[in-house]
Every structure is written in structure tokens, then in C-alpha cells.
N, C-alpha and C positions, 0 to 999 in steps of 0.2 A: 383732283388735279391731274391732268394728263402729263405724263413724262415728256421730256423733249423728244425722245425716240418716237413715242406714240403720236405726238403732234406733228413732227416732221413727216412721219409715214403717212398720216392722214392727208396732209397738204400735198405730198408727192403723188399720191394715188388720185387725188382730185385733179391734178394737172395732167396725169397720164390719161384719165378718162376724157379729157378735152381733145385729145388727139383723134382726129377723124380717120379711123382705120378699123376695118373688120378683121385685121390680122392680129390684133391684140387678143391673146387667149382669154376666153370667157372665164371670169372669176380671178383673173390675174391680180396679184397684190404685190406691189413693190415693197422692199424692206429697207430700213435705215439702221445703221449700226454705228456705235462709237468708233471714231477714227483710230486706226492703228498708230498713225503718226500725226500728232496734234499740231505739227508745224504747218500742215496744209489744211487744217480744219478741225472742228470738234466732232462732226458726224459725216458719214459718207454713204452713198448708195451706188450699187452697180446695176441699177434698173435699166439704164440705157444700153449697157453691154448685153444684158439678158434679152432685151426685146429687139435689138437692132437687126439681127439676122432675119428674124421672122417678118420684120417690116421692110426688109430690103433696103436698109439705109446704113450709113456709117455710124458707129456708136457715138462718136463725138458730135456729129451733126444732130443726132437724135437727142443727146444730152442738152445741146444748145436749145433745141425746140422745147424740151421739157422745162428748162429754166425760164424761157419766155412766158410759159403758161403758169408758172408757179406764183401763187399769191402768198408770200412769206416774209414781206418786208417788216412786219411787226415782230417777227421772231429772230430773224438773222440777216446778216449782210448779204449782198449779191452772191449767190452760189457760184462756185468756180468748177471748171472742168479740169480734170487731171488725168495723166496717162492715157490709156486707151479709151476712156469714157467715164471714169468715176465722176460723180457729182459730189462736191465737197461743200459742207455747210459750216459757217462760223456764226455762232450765236451772238446777238446784240448784247452789249453790256447792260442795257436797261432791262432786258428780259432776264439776264442772270441775276441782277440785283433784286428784281421782283420775286424770283424763285427762292433766293436765299432767305428773304423775309418770310415767305410762305413756309418753307421748310423749318426755319427757326422757331416759328410759332405753332407748328403742327405737331400734335402728340405722336403721330405716326411718321414724322420726318419725311413726308412725301411719298410714303409707300401706301398704295391703295389696297384695300381688302379685295380678295378674289371675288369675281362675279359669278363663280360657279363652285360654291362650297361643297365639299364631300365629307363623308365619314371615312377617315383613313385610319386603318390599323397598322401599326409599325411593330414588327417582330424583331427584337434586337437583344443583344447581350447573351442570354441563354447559357448560363453556367450549368455545369453538371454536378449532380450530387456526389458527395464524398471526395471532391477535388477542389482545391482553392482556385479562385479566379487567377489567371496568369496573364502575362504580357500579350498573349494571343487574343485576349478578350478586348483589348484596347479599341481595335478598329470598329467592331460591331457596336460596342457600347457607346462610344463617343460619336460615331457617325449617326447612329440611330437617335441618340438624344438630340443632336443638332437638328435633324429632320423633324423631330417632334416639335421643337421650339419654333422652327420656321413655319411649319404647317399651321400651328395654332395662331401665330402672329398674322398669317395671311388670311385667317378666317375659316379654316377648315376645322371640323371636329376630329381631333386626333386622339387615338387610343394607344398608349404605350403598353406593349405586351411583352412580358418576359417569359418565354417558353422554356421551362426548365427541363433538363435531361435527368429524369428521376426514375426511370423504369428500364426494364430489359436486362440483358446479360451483364453489363458492367456492374449493376447493383448486386447481382448474384455473385460476381467475382469478389466484390468487397465483403459481402457477408461470409463467403467461404474463407477469405483471408482473416476476417475478424475471429472466426471460430477456431482457426488453426495456427495463426501466426501473430496474433495481437501482442504488442509490447505495451503493457498497461501503464508503465511509467512514462513512456514517450507519449502515450495517448493523453495522459493527465496533464502533461506539459503543453502539448500542441496537438489537439485532436485532429484538425483537418490535415496536418502534415502527416500524421500516422496513418490516417485513412488513405491518403495519396500513396504512401509507401506500400500499403497492403495491395492497393489496386495495381500499381506498377509491377510488383513482384508476382502477383497471381496472374496478371495478364500475360506475362512472359511464360509462365508455366502452362497457362491455358492453351497457348499456341503450340506447345511442344510436348505436353504430357497428357495422354489420353485420359488417365484417371482424374486428373485435376479438371480437365475439360468437362467430363461427365458430371463431376461433383458440383461444379459451378452452374451447369445447366439445371441440375436438380434443385439447387438453391433458388435459382430464378423461378422455376416452376412453383416451388413452395411459396415464394413471395406472391406471385401472381395468382395463386390459388387461395390466398387469404390466410396463410398460416400465421398465427398470432405472434410467435416468436420472431418470425421474419419481418412482419409488419412493424413490430416494436423497434427492431434494429433499423429498419428503413426510415421510420419517423425520427429516430435519434440522429441518424446520418443527415437527414434533411434539415433538421433544426440547426445542427452544427454548421452545415454548409451555408444555409441562408443567413444565419447570424453573421458569418464572416463576409458574405457578399454584401449584406446590408451596410456594414461599416464602410465598404468601398463606395457603394452608391451614395451614402450620406456625404462622404468626402467629395465626391464628384458632383453633388447636387442633382442627382438623378432620381426621379420618382416614377414608378410604374403604376398604371391604372389596373392592370391585370397581371397576376403571376400564377400561371397554371402549369403544372408539370405534365409530362407525357402520360403519367398515371391517370390523370383526369379523364382521358379519352379511352382508357383500356376497355371499359364495358361496351363501348360503341363499335369496337373493331370487328367482332364477329358478325353483328347485324349488317355492318357496312359491306363486308365481303359477300354476304348472302345477297345483298341488294345488287352489287356489281355483277354477280353471277346471273341473277334473275333478269336483269336488264340487258344481259348479253354484252356488257362492256368488258367483263373479265371472263376468262375460261380456264379450265384446268389444263395443266401442261406438265407432264412428268411428275405428277403428284403435288405440284405447287399450283397456286391460283395466280394468274398473270393478266395484265392488260396489254394487249398487242395493238399495233397500228391498225386503224380502221381505213387506211389508205385515202383519207380525205385531204391530207397535206402532201405537198411536193416532198419526195423522199429526202432532199437535202435540208428541208426544214422540219423533218419529222424526227423527234428524239427517240422514237421507238423502233427505229431501224438504223443500221450502220452499213457502210459500203465495205465489203471485203472481197478481194480478188475480183473486182469488177461487178459484184452482185450485191444487191441490197438484202441484208440479213436482219432478222428480228432481234431486237434487244428489249424485251418486254419489261414492264414495270411489275415487279413481284409484290403482291399484296398479302399473300399467305404462303409461308415456306412449306417445304415438304413435311417437316415435322409438326405442322399445324400452328407454328408460331407466327406472330406478326412482326413487322419491321417498321423502320422510320417512315417509309412511304405510306403504309396503312395509317399510322398515327397522324401523319401530315394531311392525308385526305380527310380524316375525321375532324381534324382541327379546322380545315377550311369550311366544312359543313357548319361547325359551331360558330365560326366567325361570320359566316354569311347569313345563316338562318337565325341565330340567337342574337348576335351583336349587330347584325345588319350592316356590316361594313361594305362600302362601295369599292374601296381599294385596299388591298393588303400588300404591304411592302415587307420583304424578307431581307434584312440586312445581315447577310451571311457570306463568308469568303468564297472566292471564285472556284475553289476546288469542289464545291457542291453544285456547280452549274448544271451538270447532266441530271442530277436528282431533281432540281427545280424545274428544268425543262420537261422532264417526264411527269412530274407532279401537275404542272400546269396543263399538259396535254390530257391527262386523265380528267382534270376539271373541265376542260373544253368538251371532251366526249360526253361528260355528264351534264353539259349545258349549265354549268355554274355561272350565275350572273354576277360576276365581280371582276374587277381589274386586278390581276395578280402580277407582281413584279419582283424579280430577284435583284436586289441592290447589292451586286457583288463587289468585292474589293480584293486587292492584292495582299501580299504577305509582308509581315514585319521581319526584317533580316537582322542578324547579328553582325558584329564587326567583321566576320569572315564573309559577309554578304550571302550567307546561307540562312534558310528559314530556321527558326527555333523548332526543336522537336520535343513535344510534350512527353513522349513515352521514354525518352532518354533521361528525363528528369533535369534537363539543362535549362528549362524555361523559368525565368524569374517570376515569382508570384506578383500579382498586380498591386497588392497592398505594399509590398516592399519597394516596388518601382515608384509608387506615389510618394512614399516616405523619403526615398533617396532624392527624388526631385525637389521636395521641400527642403531637405537638409542641404542640398547643393545651393538652392536659392538663398537659404539663410546665410551661407558663407558670403555670397555676393552682396547681400543686403548689409552684412556686418562691415564689409569693405567700403561700401558706397554711401551708406545712410547713417552717418554718425549722429544726426539730429533727431533720430527716432528713439522712443522708449523701447524697452525689451518687448513689451506687449505689442507695440506697433510693428516691431521687426518680425515677430512671430506671425502676425496677421498678413504683412506684406509678403513674407516668404511663402506662406501657405497659398496665397493667391497667385504669386508668380510661378511657384513650382507646379501646382495643379494646372494652371493656365498654360504652362509650357508644354506639358504632356498632351493636353487637348489640342493646342495649336499645332504642335509637331505633326499630329495626326490629320487634322482638318485642313492644313495647308497643302497636303499631298493630293495629287490626282487620285481619285478613289480607286481606279482600276490598276494603279501602279504599285509595285513593291517599293519599300523604302527601308533604309538602314536606320536603326534606332541609335541616335548619337546624342549623348549627354551634352557634349561641348557645343554642338550646333543648336540644340534645343534651348539652352539657357544663355546663349550669346545675346549681348545687348545690341549687336549689329546684325543687319540682314532680316530676312523674313521670319521673325520669331515672335513669340509672345512678349518677352521682355522689351523688345523694340517697340511693339505696339502699345504696351502698357506705359512705357516711358513717354510716348507721344501724348497719350491721354493725360498723364500726370502733369506734363508741361502745360496743357490747356488749363488745367485746374489751378496750377501755380500762378498763372496770370491773375485770376480772379481772387486768389488768396492774398496776393500782394496788394490788390486794390482794397480789400477788406470792406469796411463800412463806407469807403469812398467810391465803391463801384457804382458807376453811373447807369441810369436806365438807358438801354440800347434802343435807339429809335429806328424808324424805317428809312431814314435818309442815308443811303449808301452811295458810294462812288468807287467803283472798281477801276483802277487805273494802272496798277503795276502788274507785270506778267505773273509774278508769284501769287498775287491776289486772284487773278483770273484763273490760274491753273487749279488752285484749291477750290475755288467757287464751282468750276465745272465738275470737279470730282464729287463735290457735295450734291450737285444737282442729279448725279447719276445713281445715288443710293436707291431711289425708287425704281430704277431700271434693273438693278442687280438682284435685289432680294427675291422677287418673284422667279427669277431665272434659276434659283437654287433648286426648286422642286421640278423644273422642267426635265432635268436629267439627274436629279438627286446628287448634286455636286457641291458640297460645302466649300470646296477649295476656291470657287469663284468669289465667294464672299471674303475668304481669307486674303485672296489676291487683291481684291478691291480695298480692303482695310489697310493692307500693306502699302498700296499706292497712295491712299489717303494720308497715312502716317508720313510717308516720304514727302508728299506735297506739303504737309504741315511743317515738317522740319525745315524745308527750304523756305517756306513763307516766314517762319519764325526767325530765321537767320537773316533774311533779306528785308523784311518789313517790320521795323520796330513798332511795338504796339503801345506800350505805356508812355513812351516819350512822344508819340504822335499827337496831333491836335485836331480839333474840329471834326469834320465829316470823315477825314482819314482815320482818326482814332476810333470813331464810332463804327466805321466799316470793318476795321480789323478786329475790334472786339466782337462784332457780330459773327465774323468768320471763325474766331476762336470758340465762341459759344456754340455755334452750329457744329463745328468739328468735334468738340467735346461730346456733344449729344450723340452724334452719329457713331463715333468710335465706341462709346460706352454701349449704345444699343446694339451695334453690329457684333461687338465682342460678346455681349449677352446672348445673342442668337447662337453663337458658337459655344455657349456654356461657360464663358470666361468672364469673371467679374473683377475688374481692375481696382486696386486701392486708389484713394484720392491723392495720396502722396507717397513718395518712396525715396 
């Protein structure tokens, strides 16, 4: 089923092609979008304004000409011209009614499968060994999981990859701390917390004490050389860390297809650097091996150069350090090789914060120079801020661990449930609190513009009003309560619909747009457009619910309103599911 946007766009372009003019650009395609202000129509196009200057005519005159050529009576009313030349479309009620019936009976709720399926690997979450997952992991973990869900629903083969930080100097620092500063009693009580303490303490010493620095590097070399004692400690740290992380993933409902650490690629790094040297992509510079710009890109678009004092200076990607060690860039290049050559991914998405932008730009440039045949994208995001509107700082130990954050969300939700839901059993209250609390954390993240920073606020997150998970869940529960009240007397909903009230029409149009919204999420990897859509749908439903009695209505009016409740319920549940949120049936 073509969406209304697709259908209107198709008809609009057919009309434009009937205009006899060689001045219409070859391959020009007009676009139709949902109207920003529905008082003037459901959809609009600025095609006349875009083409008028080239055709030497006034936009409004051209818009009138296009409307005369449009064959669109079966879909919408007579299009109207607004402002400087916008063409506004208002959909016929019979077309809306037909589409509601199609969506209501469609398992995909009007969302078409992609016509161009890909194998997409999504790299997200990525905890570090010997550290608990903390609040800073929320964005990568939750955004990445949402993109996995949406990609699979749209028909792509999606691989969820958890790239673990389990190698290198930080592990050497923890091993040094274990050998010299371990508090065995604290370790027995809370292993991951004690490992974090050791890391934070030794990291501070590492930066200021030359002896500690040298000792940590020696521990790192021992580990990477295969020392049995070092490997045994590393494996123990890894088991402790991943066990803690898995509890969080289980609670969030997140499943990975691949969990490989940086250590997996260690044996590939030396041969990789040799290959880069032999292919003259890398070269030695001051004892290190680096990839420099090959001058194929414009300097302003080249991440391997930077402008200083009016001149473009090299900022190479180092793939082997002066001491012979490798770094994140080397590992990430080897990881690309594995993902492209072994997994055969067409697209690789890195859901990593925006502070790593230069790293990924350089990484992708090295891949370009190596002629890697894959689409590589950095899905960057902003920072989570504390009440002081400043980023949490992991090294200062002020960042709440993620397990505690999730538990507090559920505990706070339980207090709300205790106040509002006296008719539920204790077990039901626990279930509702879990779904609301976890859903609130996820929705607070996914409703934000991905590239923006946001303040982590419990009060806003768990509010029953506004753009929050509890508000959305309440709308869904309301739809279910209607059918619970009907019980065994729930009638079969027929295809005979009659949309007459404004509130009925508003929610119907919003339901018709679900098939337009979901594919958009992957176009710029923005889960917030789905969250915004669901919020607007919930608002429309609440207005409809208040203005249009359902159970007391009769005949075709009652059938229509039940159909709208049923469809709204299905879309809310499915859309929230794509966000990784699973609402209770009652609360």
C-alpha cells in the first residue's frame, strides 16, 4: 500500500510532466510533506515555488496550472493555493476510512518492507572491562537497540555488535592495582565496584608518577605477550564485568548477535600495519607509523589535515606508536576488515558519542584510501548532563552506575503506581512499575534529538503529563480499557466507517501517517521522530477520547470509534515496541 505521501507525490509529478516546458530540470521530482499547520490541509508541496523562477512565471500562477493538471479527485478534495505558492491537499474522508480499514487489518500497520534490503551491522553499547556500565552508556545502548529493532522491522538483515573494551593500557592499570592495592573484603562484597576503584586510583597515579606509569605499561606488555597470570586475571575481570552488563541488558531487553572484544583483533594488528606500509597507505614518521592525507579530498573535507595560521598542516592517523604499540585506530581498522570480509556487512553504523567524531572521520578516510567497499557511518550523539547542566565525569567517580539508575527509575515508578493504581495486586504493581520505569529511561533518551545534549531529570522522565513514557503508556492503557469494559460483549468491528467529527478525522490522519514515519527513522538514524509521532498520536487520542464517546455511541458511529481505538492501540503498542518499550495492559 502506497502511503498518502507517496501517492500524492506520484500524482503531483505526473501533473508536472504534463507541463510543456523544456525548462523543467531533467529528472526533477517534486516532494509532498505532511502539513505543518493542519488548519490549511493535510499535506503540502512547494513544487510551484521551486520551479517558477526557472519557468519564468509567478509561483501562484504555476501552482494553479499544476492543480488543473492534477488527477487526484479519488484521493483528496480540490487542492488549494496558499501563501506565495504552496499547494495544500486535504484528503477525502472516504480515502481516510478505506486506509483505516487497511491499517487495522494489516500486520505491518501500513508500513512497507524496504525495497533495498542491506546487511547492516550496528556497533553500540561497548562497555569497558573492569568498570560497571554507567549513565553515560544510556545513549549508545538505547539508541543502538532502537535502530536494530527498526532496521529488522523494515526488512534489513541487522547484526547487533557489542564491541568490548577489553585490551590495552587500562587493563594493565587494573592488573597493577590488583597486585598492589586490592581490598579483598570490598572485592568479595562488590567485585566490579572494587575494580573501578583500583582503575580510578591507578589512573591518577599513572598520569603523575613515572614509576607507576612504567609498571602499568609492563603489566600491559605481559598481558599482551600471553603471560598466564595476566591472562587469568584478565579473564576473571572480563567474566565479572560481562556478568554485570548482562543483567542490565536482560533488564533492558537487549540481545547482541556478536560480542567481541578488542583482544579478538590483537593478532591481526601487526600484519595490518605491514600491509598499510607495503601498499604505501601508511609511512613511518618520527618512529611511528601513520596514515597521511593523499590529497584526494578538498582540505576542508579531509580529516587528516587541519588549518593552522592560514596553512593546512597534517594530522595523521597513527596506526603504530613509537614504542611499537598499537592503538584504537589500528584495532578499529582491523575490525572493519573483519566486518566487511568475514561478516560481509554492507553498512556499518557506529553509535558513539560526538567527542569521537575526529577519530571516526580519520578511520573512514583510511578505509576510503584502502578502497573498503562498505558504507561506514558515525551515528554520533550529544552528552547527558547532570542537574548543573554539566556532563558527568567518569574519572571523578561522580557518574551513577546504570544498574542503579534503572533500579531507581523502577522504585520511583512503583511509588507512582502505589498512589494511582489501587485496583492492582502487588505482583501486578511490580510488573507495571518495571515497565514504566524502564520505559521512562528509554523514552527520555529516544525522545531527544540525537545530536543534542540533555539534562537527566527524574521528575520530567516520570511525569504523567507531557512527552514522557508514562503519558504514552497511559494512552495505550486507555485504549485497552475500552475493550476490557466491553468484555465478552465486544462486537466485531466492520468495515463500515463514517468519519464526521474533527477529533475523529485528526486521529485518523495521524494513524495514516505511521507508514510514512517508520522508514524515516533510518534515513538519518533519528529515533526521536518516532517518539514525536507517538506523542502526537497519544495527544490526538486523548482529545478524541474526551470529545467522542465510544461505548455510549450507536450504530456506525460506535463502529467507527471502536475501529479508531483498536487501530490506535495497535500503532501505539507497535511503535513503543520499536523504541524497546513494552507497555502493560492496565495500570
